[in-house]
N, C-alpha and C positions, 0 to 999 in steps of 0.2 A: 981265478975268480975276477969277473969284470964288474966294476961299480959304475953305475951311471947316475950322475947328479942331475936331478929332476926339479931342483929348486929354481933355477932361472926360467925354466918353462911355466912354472907355476906362477912366478912374478909376472911374466909376460901376459899370461892369460888373465891374471886379475887386473893388470893396467888396462888391457882391451876392454874388459867389462865395464871397468870405471869410465873409460872413454866414451863407450857406448851409451852408459848411463847419462853422462853429461851432454851427449848430443842429444839424447831424448828430452833432457830438461830444456835444453836450448830451443829445440824444436817446439816443444809445448809452450814455452814463453813466447816465441815467435808467433805460434798459432793463436794464443790468446791476444796478443797485440794486434794480430791481423783482424781478428774478429772485432775487437774493440774498435779499431780504425774504420772497419766496414760500418758498424753501427753509428759511429760519430760522424762519418761522412753522410750516411743517410739521413741523420738528424739535421745536419747542415743544409742538406739538399732541401729537406722539407721546409726548413725555416727560410732558406733562400726563396722557395716557391711561394711561401705565404707572403713574405715581404714584396715580392713581385706583384703578387695579387694586389695587396694593399696599395702599392705604388701606382698601379693601373687604375685601381678605383679613384684614388686622390686625383690623378690625371684627368679621369673622366669628369669629376666634380670641378676641377679648375676650368676645364674646357666649357662647362655649362656655365659657371659664373662668368667667364670671359664673354660667352655669347650674350648673357644677360646684361653685362656692363656695357657691351657694344651698343645695345638698344636702348641704354638708360636715357640718353638725350632724347631720342624719340618718344619715350614713354612719358618723360617729364613734360615735352611739348604736347602730346595729347592730353595729359592730365590738365594741364594749364587751359587748353581749349574747352575741355569738358566743364572745368570749374567756372569759366566764363559764361558758358551756356546755362549752367545751373543758376548762377548768379541772376542772370537776364530773366530766366523763367520765374524765378523767385520774386523778383521785383514786378514782373507783370501780373503774377498771381496775387501778390500783396495789393497792387493798384486795382485789380480787377474784383477780387474778393472781399478786401478789407474794408474800404470806404463803402462798398455797395452793401455789404452786410450790415454795417452801422446804419445806413440810411434805412434799411429794411426793418431794422430793430426799431428805429424812431417811428417809423410808419405803424410798427405793430403796438408800440407804447400809446400811440395816439388814436388807436382804433377801440371803439367802444366794445366792451365784453373781452378784450384781449388784455395783454400785460406784458411785463418785461420777461425777459429769457433768463431763467434761473436754473443753471445746471444742476446744483447741488440740492437734492431733495429735501435735506435737513435744514436749509436756509430759512424757509418760511416758517416751520413750526418753531424753530429757535428763536426767531424774531418775534413771533407772536408771544412767545413766553417772556422774552426779555424786554422788548419795546414795541408794543403793539402800535403805537403812533407812528412808527416808521413804516407800517405796512400800507400797501395802495388801498384805495377805496374801490371795492367792486362796483359801487353804483355811480361812479364818477362819469359824468357826460363829457366826453372829449371835445365835442362841439363847442364848448365854452372857451376854447383856447386855440389859437391860429399862430403857426409858425411862418413867420416872414422871411427869416434869414438863417442861413446854416454855413459856417465858415470852419474849415479846418486847417491848421498849420502846426506842424511838429507834433502831431497826435494830440493837440489841444483843440476842442471843438467850442465855438461860441455859437449859441443859439439865440435868436431874437424872435419876439412875437408879441401878440396881444392877448390878454385874457380878461375875463369878466371881473376877476377879482384877485386877490393875493393867495387864496386858498387853491384857486386852479393852478396857480404857477408852483406852489408848494407841492401839489399832487403830481405835477410833471416831475419835478426835482426828485420826489421820493421814488418814482418808478424808474427814473434814470439811474438813481443811485443803487437800486436793487438789481439792475440789469448787468449781466456778465460782460457787457460791452463797454461799460462806462465806470469810471472811478473818479474819486475826488470831485464830486459835483458841488458846485457852490452858486448861489444866487447873486447876481450883481444888483446895484441900486435899480429901482423901478419907478416909473413916473406915470401919473394919470394924464390921459389925453382925452379929448372929445372928438368924436367922429360924427360927420354929418350924414344923415339919412333921410329918406323920404318922410319919415314919421318925425324927425326932429334930431336933436343931438343925442349921441350915446357915448356915454362916459366908459373908457376902457383903461386897462392897466398895460402899459408898455413895458416888457421886461426883457431882461438878459440873464443867461446862465452859462457857466462854463464848466466843462468837464474834460477829463483825459479820456481817451478812447483806448481799448485793448483789442487788437486784432494782429 
């Protein structure tokens, strides 16, 4: 009778199976790592792509800023020229329209049936309510007063003239004080003078008044 010992063969088969199982586990781990590394690499590639795009955008902005800075001196020079021109134009406009408008206002104040320029429509009704004596007289005859001199210096106007009496001078002062073109109107000392005429001597009142102009 022959006996065969199969125990070593079984052990070898078990060891072989265990070895294959370990190889499978190792291969699985390697596969998982490979997949993980692939996705990690892809995410880093995308991040790098986004960073490069941002860097390119910043580079473009820097280039635009450098281009602007390069022309900064020229822009400042042009702005200085424009400012000088604007100041010159403003001075011309002020010289042409300011004093001219004031003189036209004086002519309007001295015209019968006309009166001072009042922009605010509530001024006259309020003044009629608070101080009626400050209102100009609609029946005043402007021919009772003559303006002989008009001087302006540093926005201060001095008006000289002749009037029939003090009330005529007060009427002129009231009208100027109400005008939008004048402020701080004040009467200066007046004196009576006699003028020779064909019909004899005519007594008049020589007056002066000062005011500040607004234009």
